[in-house]
C-alpha positions as MATLAB code, in Angstrom:
seq = 'MVLAYLLATLVMTYPVLLRLDSHYVGTGGDLLIFPWNDWWSRKCLLEGRNPFFTTWMFYPRGVSLVYHNFAWLNTALWLPLSPLIGSVAAYNVIFLLNLALGGIGMYLLVHYLAQDQRAAFVAGLIFAFWPCRMSHYNHPNMISIGWMPLFLLSLMRAIREKAKLLPALLGGLFLALTGMARWLHLLFAGGLALLYLTYSVLRERQHWNRRTVAALALMFGLAVLVMSPLLSPLVLAQIKGGEKAEDVFSTDPEIYSTDLVSFFVPDRSHPLFKPWLADLWSRMRRGAYLGYGTLALAGIGLWRGRRDRGLWLVASVGLFVLSLGPALQVAGRRFDVTLPYAWIQNWPIVQVLRHPNRFSLYLSLPLAVLAGYGMTWLVKRSRRAWLWTACAVVLVLFEYLPWPYPTVQPSVPPFYYQLAQEPGEFAILDLPMGARTVAKLYMYYATVHRKPLVEGHVSRLPVSAYDFIDSVPWLRGLHQDNEMDPALGDVSRQLSALAQANVRYVILHPDLVPPDQMARWQDWLGVAPVFADQQTVVYRTQPQYGQDFEFVGELGDGIGVVRATLSSSSLAHDGMLEARLVWGTRSAPGQDWLARLALVSPAGEEVQWVDFEPCAGCTHPRCTHPRWPTSQWGANGVARGSGALRLNLPDEGGTYTVTVELVDPVTGARAGQPLQVGRVEVQAAD';
ca = [
     -14.470   -4.131  -34.040;
     -12.255   -1.587  -31.817;
     -15.246    0.649  -31.316;
     -17.196   -2.144  -30.181;
     -14.930   -3.192  -27.717;
     -14.410    0.329  -26.393;
     -18.253    0.896  -25.985;
     -18.452   -2.325  -24.369;
     -15.814   -1.240  -22.090;
     -17.642    1.989  -21.224;
     -21.018    0.074  -20.431;
     -19.212   -2.622  -18.542;
     -17.397   -0.238  -16.321;
     -20.131    2.240  -15.571;
     -20.244    4.820  -14.083;
     -16.665    5.420  -14.618;
     -17.187    7.675  -17.779;
     -19.461    9.916  -16.012;
     -16.512   10.283  -13.237;
     -13.639   10.483  -15.603;
     -11.891   13.537  -14.455;
     -13.201   13.555  -10.748;
     -12.921    9.927   -9.615;
     -10.095    6.932   -9.762;
     -11.279    3.591  -10.898;
     -10.947    1.485   -7.960;
     -11.670    1.848   -4.161;
      -8.445    2.827   -2.680;
      -5.830    1.207   -1.052;
      -3.209   -0.360   -3.593;
      -4.749    1.875   -5.939;
      -3.040    5.049   -4.175;
       0.392    3.691   -4.762;
       0.190    4.344   -8.682;
      -0.545    8.123   -8.602;
       2.822    8.201   -6.519;
       4.475    6.071   -8.715;
       3.634    8.418  -11.699;
       4.224   11.357   -9.917;
       7.686    9.803   -8.929;
       8.412    9.057  -12.546;
       7.823   12.472  -13.826;
       9.851   13.962  -11.235;
      12.767   11.541  -12.029;
      12.388   12.407  -15.778;
      12.413   16.263  -15.212;
      15.145   16.438  -12.540;
      17.400   13.584  -13.968;
      16.894   11.421  -10.815;
      17.410    7.621  -10.504;
      13.899    5.938  -10.639;
      15.103    2.994   -8.729;
      16.062    4.885   -5.446;
      14.218    7.413   -3.725;
      14.672    9.493   -0.494;
      11.095   10.688   -0.811;
      10.233    7.836    1.170;
      11.836    6.494    4.313;
      13.493    9.812    4.646;
      16.312   10.627    5.239;
      18.008    7.333    4.315;
      15.753    6.677    1.491;
      14.913    3.339    0.049;
      15.408    0.964   -3.086;
      12.570    0.950   -5.602;
      14.141   -1.765   -7.721;
      11.416   -4.277   -6.619;
       8.644   -1.620   -6.316;
       5.565   -2.299   -7.944;
       5.655   -0.061  -10.766;
       3.158    0.009  -13.902;
       5.857    1.411  -16.424;
       3.832    1.068  -19.458;
       0.838    2.901  -17.888;
       3.283    5.513  -16.459;
       4.616    6.105  -20.014;
       1.181    6.955  -21.524;
       0.172    8.805  -18.306;
       3.135   11.198  -18.887;
       2.173   12.881  -22.158;
      -1.469   12.357  -21.450;
      -1.955   13.980  -18.050;
      -1.059   17.485  -19.107;
      -3.689   17.415  -21.577;
      -6.782   15.874  -20.005;
      -5.619   16.049  -16.564;
      -3.945   13.178  -13.793;
      -7.188   11.436  -12.706;
      -8.823   11.508  -16.218;
      -5.541   10.220  -17.721;
      -5.121    7.589  -15.009;
      -8.708    6.201  -16.119;
      -8.476    6.608  -19.668;
      -5.391    4.342  -19.855;
      -7.314    1.896  -17.343;
     -10.181    1.674  -19.664;
      -7.875    1.292  -22.898;
      -6.373   -1.662  -21.348;
      -9.573   -3.250  -20.609;
     -10.750   -2.844  -24.142;
      -7.031   -3.971  -25.518;
      -7.514   -7.206  -23.759;
     -10.817   -7.827  -25.888;
      -8.827   -6.505  -29.260;
      -5.793   -8.689  -28.469;
      -8.252  -11.916  -27.758;
     -10.229  -11.058  -30.970;
      -7.134  -10.972  -33.333;
      -5.707  -14.354  -31.608;
      -8.991  -16.312  -31.880;
      -9.948  -14.766  -35.420;
      -6.330  -16.042  -36.456;
      -7.026  -19.508  -34.916;
     -10.763  -20.093  -35.737;
     -10.936  -17.861  -38.824;
     -14.513  -16.660  -37.559;
     -15.166  -13.094  -36.532;
     -18.291  -13.816  -34.298;
     -16.481  -16.434  -32.305;
     -13.453  -14.144  -31.902;
     -15.571  -11.185  -30.757;
     -17.138  -13.297  -27.941;
     -14.020  -14.758  -26.962;
     -12.588  -11.057  -26.875;
     -15.432  -10.135  -24.479;
     -14.693  -13.266  -22.239;
     -10.992  -12.131  -21.978;
     -11.738   -8.514  -21.418;
     -14.160   -8.547  -18.964;
     -12.965  -11.711  -17.089;
     -14.581  -11.141  -13.385;
     -10.991  -12.021  -11.927;
      -9.558   -9.290  -14.133;
     -12.208   -6.977  -13.710;
     -11.708   -7.354   -9.597;
      -8.327   -5.988   -9.773;
      -9.463   -2.547  -10.349;
      -6.765   -1.228   -7.540;
      -4.174   -3.038   -9.651;
      -4.109   -1.253  -13.009;
      -0.840   -3.239  -13.912;
      -2.695   -6.743  -13.078;
      -5.259   -5.520  -15.510;
      -2.787   -4.858  -18.303;
      -2.469   -8.359  -19.727;
      -4.152   -7.500  -23.311;
      -0.621   -7.796  -24.932;
      -0.377  -11.573  -23.942;
      -2.702  -12.560  -26.777;
      -0.982  -10.340  -29.401;
       2.239  -11.794  -28.169;
       1.130  -15.242  -28.680;
      -0.331  -14.546  -32.022;
       2.693  -13.352  -33.379;
       4.809  -16.257  -31.784;
       2.399  -18.527  -33.812;
       2.546  -16.560  -37.209;
       6.557  -16.510  -36.600;
       6.543  -20.253  -36.764;
       3.729  -21.040  -38.936;
       4.050  -18.658  -41.664;
       6.610  -17.951  -44.413;
       7.253  -14.441  -44.039;
       8.611  -14.388  -40.398;
      10.422  -11.091  -39.973;
       7.339   -8.802  -39.317;
       5.644  -11.408  -36.947;
       9.143  -11.785  -35.196;
       9.388   -8.184  -34.731;
       5.725   -7.708  -33.434;
       6.388  -10.517  -31.119;
       9.419   -9.083  -29.563;
       7.489   -5.874  -29.192;
       4.500   -7.497  -27.878;
       6.517   -9.646  -24.998;
       8.299   -6.399  -24.043;
       5.065   -4.271  -23.534;
       4.013   -7.512  -21.469;
       6.686   -7.340  -19.318;
       6.558   -3.328  -19.126;
       3.298   -3.706  -18.096;
       4.230   -5.777  -15.272;
       7.002   -8.197  -14.612;
       4.821  -10.619  -13.424;
       3.279  -11.166  -16.627;
       6.364  -12.212  -18.241;
       6.208  -15.460  -16.215;
       2.933  -16.289  -17.409;
       3.389  -15.266  -20.884;
       6.801  -17.264  -20.849;
       4.938  -20.377  -19.219;
       2.288  -20.238  -22.137;
       4.913  -19.550  -24.918;
       6.919  -22.901  -23.825;
       3.790  -24.868  -23.747;
       3.060  -23.814  -27.126;
       6.591  -24.222  -28.356;
       6.585  -27.782  -26.908;
       3.293  -28.588  -28.806;
       4.407  -27.021  -31.925;
       7.861  -28.982  -32.007;
       5.833  -32.232  -31.582;
       2.984  -31.441  -33.729;
       3.869  -28.780  -36.089;
       7.343  -30.131  -37.272;
       6.863  -28.778  -40.910;
       7.048  -25.452  -39.995;
      10.557  -25.516  -37.967;
      13.767  -24.889  -39.868;
      16.427  -22.586  -39.604;
      14.370  -19.491  -40.533;
      12.041  -20.323  -37.519;
      14.823  -20.573  -35.178;
      16.342  -17.426  -36.288;
      12.873  -15.563  -36.133;
      12.433  -16.743  -32.439;
      15.865  -15.592  -31.775;
      15.229  -12.231  -33.000;
      11.810  -12.216  -31.153;
      13.242  -12.917  -27.701;
      16.489  -10.900  -28.400;
      14.391   -7.701  -29.308;
      12.041   -8.067  -26.123;
      15.117   -8.268  -23.973;
      16.635   -5.196  -25.513;
      13.486   -3.382  -25.288;
      12.974   -4.299  -21.754;
      16.709   -4.283  -20.413;
      16.769   -0.445  -19.151;
      13.990   -1.069  -17.056;
      14.839   -4.805  -16.323;
      18.283   -4.965  -15.676;
      18.380   -3.229  -12.161;
      16.345   -6.127  -10.762;
      18.431   -8.661  -12.260;
      21.310   -7.227  -11.339;
      20.233   -6.788   -7.619;
      19.404  -10.425   -7.435;
      22.912  -11.285   -8.783;
      24.817   -8.851   -6.254;
      22.436   -9.907   -3.379;
      23.218   -7.897   -0.234;
      21.519   -5.058    0.738;
      19.459   -4.844   -2.619;
      18.315   -8.240   -2.661;
      14.928   -7.452   -1.110;
      12.795  -10.645   -0.186;
      11.332  -11.189   -3.708;
      10.755  -14.848   -3.179;
       8.047  -14.633   -0.509;
       4.710  -16.348   -0.501;
       1.429  -16.565    1.496;
      -0.427  -19.252   -0.410;
      -2.835  -20.334    2.490;
      -4.369  -16.979    2.470;
      -4.580  -15.946   -1.145;
      -5.695  -19.368   -2.665;
      -8.922  -19.523   -4.700;
     -11.786  -20.981   -3.249;
     -13.551  -23.740   -5.383;
     -16.756  -22.225   -5.160;
     -15.806  -19.174   -6.308;
     -15.335  -20.108   -9.833;
     -19.085  -21.211   -9.832;
     -20.832  -18.400   -8.148;
     -21.211  -15.084   -9.894;
     -18.923  -12.384   -8.572;
     -19.697  -10.286   -5.414;
     -19.918   -7.252   -7.629;
     -22.852   -8.575   -9.760;
     -25.864   -6.087   -9.116;
     -28.482   -8.893   -9.225;
     -26.906  -11.454   -7.018;
     -24.854   -9.207   -4.834;
     -27.441   -9.407   -2.071;
     -27.875  -13.449   -2.229;
     -24.214  -13.919   -2.057;
     -23.018  -11.575    0.422;
     -22.571  -14.098    2.971;
     -20.805  -16.508    0.783;
     -18.287  -14.152   -0.722;
     -17.462  -13.033    2.997;
     -16.004  -16.025    3.633;
     -13.889  -15.767    0.182;
     -11.425  -13.699   -1.596;
     -10.987  -12.490   -4.873;
     -13.676  -13.380   -7.430;
     -12.831  -16.131   -9.738;
     -16.269  -16.671  -11.565;
     -15.799  -18.848  -14.744;
     -19.316  -18.054  -16.400;
     -21.624  -20.877  -17.196;
     -21.721  -19.436  -20.828;
     -18.282  -19.479  -21.049;
     -17.618  -23.250  -19.768;
     -20.587  -24.281  -22.257;
     -18.878  -22.866  -25.146;
     -15.306  -24.095  -23.998;
     -17.089  -27.521  -23.302;
     -18.181  -27.440  -27.112;
     -14.709  -26.236  -28.254;
     -13.315  -29.291  -26.503;
     -15.559  -31.526  -28.467;
     -15.534  -29.974  -31.803;
     -12.525  -27.563  -31.702;
      -9.355  -27.623  -33.580;
      -6.640  -30.098  -33.174;
      -4.958  -27.820  -30.913;
      -7.401  -27.750  -28.349;
      -5.452  -30.214  -26.080;
      -2.900  -27.450  -25.804;
      -5.299  -24.794  -24.561;
      -7.100  -27.807  -22.237;
      -3.566  -28.540  -20.567;
      -3.143  -24.672  -20.286;
      -6.540  -24.253  -18.746;
      -6.397  -27.230  -16.230;
      -3.033  -26.496  -15.237;
      -3.760  -22.739  -14.422;
      -7.087  -23.792  -12.541;
      -5.452  -26.490  -10.506;
      -2.537  -24.331   -9.384;
      -5.018  -21.289   -8.403;
      -6.457  -23.517   -6.144;
      -3.253  -23.129   -3.778;
      -1.636  -26.221   -1.627;
      -4.783  -27.306    0.189;
      -8.546  -27.207   -1.187;
     -10.680  -24.503    0.131;
     -14.582  -24.804   -0.368;
     -16.767  -21.921    0.920;
     -14.459  -20.669    3.116;
     -13.348  -23.746    4.488;
     -10.049  -25.555    4.511;
      -9.939  -29.299    3.846;
      -7.016  -31.266    4.582;
      -6.575  -32.311    0.667;
      -3.133  -31.530   -0.526;
      -3.074  -30.145   -4.227;
      -0.281  -29.848   -6.688;
       0.499  -26.202   -5.496;
       2.010  -27.698   -2.303;
       4.670  -29.581   -4.427;
       6.037  -26.610   -6.429;
       5.304  -23.714   -3.802;
       9.115  -23.590   -2.752;
      10.101  -23.248   -6.264;
      11.591  -19.847   -6.455;
       9.908  -19.160   -9.606;
       6.641  -19.790   -7.883;
       7.376  -17.932   -4.775;
       7.756  -14.783   -6.981;
       4.256  -14.940   -8.127;
       3.530  -14.971   -4.367;
      -0.764  -15.614   -4.768;
      -1.913  -18.754   -5.970;
      -5.284  -16.907   -7.115;
      -3.308  -14.920   -9.492;
      -3.348  -18.053  -11.841;
      -6.992  -17.611  -12.063;
      -6.389  -14.232  -13.865;
      -4.393  -15.971  -16.799;
      -7.009  -18.484  -16.899;
      -9.168  -16.331  -18.987;
      -6.856  -16.793  -21.960;
      -6.870  -20.449  -22.824;
     -10.625  -20.726  -21.784;
     -11.399  -17.928  -24.046;
      -9.548  -19.635  -26.895;
     -11.513  -22.790  -26.260;
     -14.901  -20.833  -26.060;
     -13.869  -19.237  -29.285;
     -13.719  -22.661  -30.732;
     -16.878  -23.533  -29.452;
     -18.604  -20.820  -30.814;
     -16.926  -21.207  -34.061;
     -18.811  -24.535  -34.321;
     -22.213  -23.204  -33.396;
     -22.140  -20.267  -35.842;
     -20.950  -22.299  -38.620;
     -23.638  -24.917  -38.376;
     -26.503  -22.889  -37.787;
     -28.795  -20.821  -40.180;
     -29.376  -18.165  -37.602;
     -25.562  -17.439  -36.699;
     -26.462  -13.889  -35.658;
     -28.851  -14.930  -33.061;
     -26.211  -17.565  -31.391;
     -23.656  -14.678  -31.681;
     -26.106  -12.185  -29.857;
     -27.183  -14.617  -27.175;
     -23.598  -15.524  -26.493;
     -22.525  -11.566  -26.156;
     -25.602  -10.939  -23.928;
     -24.898  -14.042  -21.804;
     -21.355  -13.209  -21.243;
     -21.911   -9.537  -20.546;
     -24.797  -10.425  -18.282;
     -22.816  -12.922  -16.352;
     -19.874  -10.737  -15.972;
     -21.631   -7.379  -15.393;
     -19.979   -5.539  -12.150;
     -22.223   -2.782  -11.818;
     -21.873   -0.151  -10.474;
     -17.895   -0.354  -11.271;
     -16.028    0.942   -8.153;
     -14.922    4.495   -8.149;
     -13.338    6.634   -5.391;
     -12.461   10.306   -4.683;
      -9.780   10.611   -2.225;
      -9.947   13.778   -0.506;
      -6.669   15.423    0.535;
      -6.726   17.520    3.779;
      -6.498   21.129    3.405;
      -3.068   21.553    5.354;
      -1.367   19.481    2.478;
      -2.535   22.313    0.095;
      -0.954   24.855    2.442;
       2.324   22.707    2.941;
       2.721   22.683   -0.814;
       3.327   26.466   -0.782;
       6.156   26.193    1.690;
       9.685   26.626    0.143;
      12.462   24.293    0.480;
      12.966   20.511    0.482;
      11.982   19.076    4.050;
      10.296   16.044    4.882;
       6.913   15.173    7.368;
       5.840   12.025    9.419;
       2.364   11.223    9.165;
       0.799    9.252   12.022;
      -0.392    6.467   12.663;
       2.356    4.481   10.870;
       1.709    1.489    8.532;
       3.598    0.587    5.731;
       1.199   -1.988    4.269;
      -2.000    0.204    5.139;
      -2.186    4.225    5.775;
       1.327    4.630    4.145;
      -0.418    4.374    0.726;
      -3.009    6.888    1.479;
       0.006    9.333    2.451;
       1.983    8.620   -0.572;
      -1.178    9.949   -2.663;
      -1.005   12.982   -0.167;
       2.541   13.687   -1.063;
       1.515   13.911   -4.821;
      -0.195   17.101   -3.712;
       2.280   18.427   -0.788;
       5.271   17.199   -2.944;
       7.528   16.548    0.388;
       9.443   13.469    1.454;
       7.861   11.003    3.847;
       9.436    9.517    6.696;
       7.649    6.318    6.054;
       5.965    4.767    3.002;
       4.980    1.909    1.014;
       7.407   -0.421   -1.108;
       6.112   -3.482   -2.650;
       9.191   -5.409   -1.461;
      10.506   -3.824    1.578;
      14.317   -4.035    2.374;
      14.849   -4.498    6.095;
      17.288   -1.345    6.023;
      14.172    0.614    5.206;
      13.391    1.161    9.146;
      16.960    1.728   10.101;
      16.427    5.507   10.821;
      13.051    5.154   12.396;
      14.149    2.505   14.586;
      17.302    4.478   15.633;
      14.853    6.901   17.658;
      13.205    5.558   20.512;
      10.041    7.476   20.099;
       9.987    6.343   16.566;
      10.384    2.784   17.195;
       7.719    2.598   19.515;
       5.425    4.159   17.019;
       6.629    1.623   14.245;
       5.968   -1.284   16.579;
       2.536   -0.347   17.863;
       1.750    3.259   17.135;
       2.038    4.295   20.660;
       4.246    7.281   22.194;
       5.920    5.497   25.042;
       4.948    7.459   28.161;
       8.167    6.340   29.683;
      10.029    8.493   27.251;
      10.134   12.077   28.778;
      12.506   13.973   26.793;
      10.080   15.306   24.266;
      12.140   17.734   22.359;
      15.145   15.616   22.233;
      13.090   12.905   20.855;
      11.464   15.448   18.235;
      15.155   16.953   17.682;
      16.089   13.785   15.897;
      13.519   14.186   13.238;
      14.456   18.111   13.072;
      18.063   17.337   12.719;
      17.283   15.058    9.685;
      15.220   17.848    8.211;
      11.713   16.467    9.231;
       9.678   19.744    9.751;
       6.371   18.478   10.839;
       4.565   15.731   12.751;
       1.013   15.296   11.397;
      -1.552   13.272   13.375;
      -4.666   12.038   11.686;
      -7.523   11.822   14.381;
      -9.466   10.362   11.464;
      -7.543    7.319   11.205;
      -7.089    6.332   14.950;
      -9.508    5.923   18.021;
     -10.255    9.124   20.159;
      -8.330    7.896   23.180;
      -5.142    6.803   21.174;
      -5.379   10.542   19.676;
      -5.448   11.798   23.051;
      -2.621    9.788   24.544;
      -0.501   11.310   21.673;
      -1.411   14.803   22.081;
      -0.593   14.244   25.690;
       2.725   13.061   25.171;
       3.503   15.794   22.711;
       2.508   18.284   25.536;
       2.594   21.498   23.235;
       0.265   23.121   21.019;
      -0.428   22.335   17.294;
       0.269   24.688   14.391;
      -2.656   23.746   12.680;
      -5.609   21.296   13.315;
      -8.973   20.402   11.730;
     -10.898   17.376   11.678;
      -8.160   15.362    9.397;
      -4.916   16.742   10.420;
      -3.355   18.069   13.856;
       0.028   19.235   13.007;
       2.942   19.813   15.304;
       6.508   21.234   14.619;
       9.393   19.207   15.282;
      11.222   22.193   16.951;
       8.681   23.650   19.231;
       9.300   27.229   20.218;
       8.479   29.218   23.436;
       5.747   31.559   22.829;
       4.449   29.886   19.940;
       3.984   26.403   20.400;
       4.039   26.302   24.205;
       3.452   29.042   27.042;
       4.159   28.548   30.860;
       1.488   28.451   33.372;
       4.104   29.527   35.752;
       7.898   30.250   35.462;
      10.150   28.583   38.060;
      13.756   30.236   37.380;
      16.887   29.861   35.217;
      14.467   29.841   32.056;
      12.505   26.748   33.267;
       8.535   26.998   33.763;
       5.946   24.601   33.790;
       3.576   24.151   30.683;
       1.086   21.840   32.352;
       0.560   20.014   35.528;
      -1.953   17.418   36.314;
      -2.672   15.767   39.748;
      -3.474   11.805   39.932;
      -6.463   12.654   42.248;
      -8.163   15.671   43.621;
      -9.203   13.564   46.854;
      -6.939   11.349   48.868;
      -6.894    9.326   52.009;
      -4.612   10.819   54.610;
      -2.136    7.861   53.873;
      -2.547    7.698   50.029;
      -0.262    8.265   47.121;
      -0.139   11.652   45.311;
       1.356   11.698   41.713;
       2.110   14.953   39.834;
       2.597   14.794   36.176;
       4.384   17.624   34.778;
       5.363   19.058   31.167;
       8.206   21.381   31.487;
       9.544   23.787   29.102;
      12.504   26.284   28.923;
      12.581   29.669   27.107;
      16.117   30.056   27.350;
      18.916   27.447   28.027;
      19.394   26.476   31.909;
      22.635   27.179   33.456;
      22.899   24.196   35.439;
      20.917   20.835   36.600;
      18.107   21.267   38.795;
      15.776   19.138   40.972;
      12.345   19.385   41.013;
      10.671   19.407   44.385;
       6.889   18.473   44.968;
       5.487   19.828   48.179;
       2.346   19.457   50.209;
       1.336   22.746   51.957;
      -0.993   22.599   54.697;
      -4.020   24.711   55.023;
      -1.974   26.825   57.392;
       0.748   27.447   54.761;
       3.205   25.075   55.976;
       5.126   22.878   53.780;
       4.403   19.522   55.438;
       5.655   17.043   53.087;
       7.874   16.884   49.828;
      10.021   14.912   47.767;
      12.933   15.755   45.094;
      12.907   14.016   41.760;
      14.523   14.656   38.375;
      12.420   16.782   36.161;
      12.962   14.440   33.247;
      14.338   11.052   33.453;
      14.716   10.863   29.753;
      14.432    7.685   27.868;
      14.011    4.568   29.801;
      14.492    2.120   26.857;
      17.159   -0.229   27.544;
      18.640    0.168   24.108;
      18.836    3.972   24.399;
      22.306    5.296   24.909;
      21.298    8.501   26.688;
      18.677    7.580   29.271;
      19.123   10.747   31.325;
      18.479   14.068   30.532;
      19.318   16.688   33.225;
      18.131   20.094   32.773;
      21.429   21.453   31.722;
      21.354   19.851   28.345;
      17.630   20.982   27.773;
      18.468   24.100   25.547;
      16.365   26.730   24.816;
      12.917   25.733   23.649;
      13.099   22.581   25.508;
      10.009   20.362   26.277;
      10.167   17.429   28.768;
       7.837   15.295   30.829;
       8.176   14.124   34.380;
       6.308   13.029   37.337;
       6.945   13.264   41.158;
       5.184   10.912   43.815;
       4.344   11.475   47.476;
       3.314    8.851   49.828;
       1.212   10.849   52.083;
       1.875   10.614   55.957;
      -0.222   13.218   57.406;
      -2.293   13.589   60.778;
      -5.696   12.105   61.125;
      -7.481   15.238   60.403;
      -8.294   16.267   56.904;
      -8.404   19.430   54.947;
      -7.528   21.135   51.624;
      -3.752   21.105   50.736;
      -1.769   23.055   48.305;
       0.551   21.198   45.975;
       3.523   23.037   44.827;
       6.499   22.531   42.583;
       9.929   24.280   42.509;
      13.361   23.922   41.598;
      16.117   23.101   44.059;
      19.866   23.018   43.520;
      20.953   19.365   44.083;
      24.235   20.392   45.849;
      23.252   23.156   47.958;
      19.460   22.863   48.182;
      18.982   26.325   47.353;
      15.867   27.263   45.380;
      15.550   28.869   42.328;
      12.705   31.643   42.481;
       9.418   30.703   44.186;
       7.225   27.554   44.354;
       4.518   27.167   41.648;
       1.112   26.249   42.949;
      -0.056   23.271   40.703;
      -3.220   22.172   42.408;
      -5.319   21.346   45.430;
      -5.879   18.083   47.011;
      -8.590   17.437   49.552;
      -7.275   14.891   52.201;
      -9.687   12.804   53.960;
      -9.734   12.319   57.750;
      -9.061    9.139   59.167;
     -12.027    7.291   60.309;
];
C-alpha cells in the first residue's frame, strides 16, 4: 500500500521525478524562502546560533524570526538528507514523501473506521491529491498535513480501545509532528479533535473512564513537551508583548476568500480543462475543486455511512462555509451577502489563520472520510467490487490531475558565486527592495553567497525591522518607492552609512526594474560599477578615486569633475542653462569652496557666471545634516550638484563655452584653472 501511494505521487507530480536534483517543486515566490530557512537552520546548528533571531537579514540590527514561516519538520529531515543526495533533491524528496504520507495516513484512518481496504485506498487518494493541497506547491509546510489523520486515528483508539498507552503515545507524537510541520495545522487539528471529543462524550460514553482521561492527558502533555523547544519562544513573545509581539493577529479575508464556483470547476492546472477555464480562473484565486466523484461518494456516505457520519458532515459543512470568507464571491464577483465568517473574523484565533481559503485545505479530511464510507457501501454490495474500486481510483486521479506539476530552476547570477569566495563577514544591499516580493529571491541567492542582507522577508515583520534602513535618507527613499532621491547630492556620505555598517556592495538588478529606472539609479550613483552583466550591476559602498571614478578635469585642492551634463546644447539669448555635475575628490579638500558656473563668449570673455555650493547635501526635512561643504568631503568623496544661469546676453547669437571652477567664498580667489564642461549654441534674438 505504501508503494502504491508513492507510485501515485510520482505519477501525479510528473515531471518532478525527472528533474529531482535540478528543479524545485513549485514556481518560485514563497518557495524561495524555504531553502534559506534550511540553510539558516544548518548554520545555527553548526555554529551554535539562536535560530529565532538573525542579523543575516535586515543587517546590521537584525530581526526576530519567532513568527517566521519555518517548516521545522521538513528542515529536520533535510539536514541529514541533503549531504547525501544534494539540497535540491532532498527538498523535493521530502515534498513528495509528504504527499504520499497524506494518502497513507488517511488510508489508516478510514480503514480503522470503515474496515475496508478498498474504500480506505480511495479515501487516501482523495486526501493526498486534494487540488487545494496540490496548489500549495510553493508552501511545503502547507502540504505537510499527513500527520493529522494519524493523530485523529490515535485519538480515537485512545478513547475506544482498552489498550490506551500506545495510542496515547502515538497520538502525542503525531500531534507534535503536525505542529512542527506548521503551527497553523495545530489549530485545525485541535478543532477537529475538539469536535470529535464532543461527539465522543455525547455518543460514546461507554468508553469514558479515568483511564481514558489519563490517556488523553498523556497524549496532549507529550505533544506539548515535544513541541516546547520550538513553540515556547512564540508563546513567550506573545505573553511578553513589546518589540517581539509582531502582528500575528492580522487578516485579509476579502482578498483570500474562496470563490464558490472554484469548488465545482476543475483546477486551473488540469491539462484537459486548462484552456477552457483560463478566463474563469483569472478571476478567482487558489483552487478548491471538490471533484464530482468525491462528492458522489461522500453523498452515498452520508446516506449509508456509519453512525458517526454526522460528525464528519458537521466538520465538512463548517470548513466549507468558513472558507467562503465574510462575503459571497461567485466567479470573481462579490455579492452583498454576509456569511458566518464575518461574525468570527475578529476573533484572535481566526485572525491568526489570516486567509479564509485555508479552511478549504482541511476540508479534504472530513470529506475523504465520508467518501470512504460511501465507497465502503458500494464495494460491499457489489459482486464486482474491484471494478467499482478501479473506476473510483481512475476518476479521482483524473479529476485531480495537475499535469505538468510546476517546477522551477532558479538561476543564480554569476557574481554571487564570486562573492562567496570573498573572505570575511560583510553584508550586501540588493536593489530593488521589496520584502514581500524580490527579497525572497535575494534570500535564495544568499544560500549561495552566504552574506547578510540589508533587507529580507519575515512572515510577520516587526516595525523595527526597517529602523536602520529608514535612518539613512537614501535608503528611506528606496524603501518607500525604490527611487534614489535626486535631491540627495551627498552620494558618498549616503553610501558611507552602509560602509560604516559593514555593507560592502550595492547590487542592482537590471532584469527586475524598467530600463529608465535603472538609468536613474546609475546616474545618481555617478561612479563606475566594479562588476556588470545582464543580471547584476555592482557598486562599492566605499568608491575609490582611480578605481571607481576618474576626473574629466581637476580643479584644485584635490577636487575634480567626474561628469558634467548641460540641460541643453541650444538656448535662446534669454534662456535658462543648468549644469548637472558629479564631483569627486582624490584627497581631502583643505577648505570650503564654492563652484562657479560661467559662460564664456566666442571672444573668450567671461560674460556671465553664478556661484553655488558644489553639493547642497541632503534636502530631506528629517535629515540632521542638510549641508555638505567641501571641507567635509574627505578623500574619495563623491557628490552631486547643479548650477543654473538665467541668460542675459546681447541679441546676437553664437557658440558659447561653459566652464566651471572653484572659488574661495571669502576672498574670491580661484583654485586652479577653469574647466570647460561643454558648449551651448545661443540663438540670436528675432
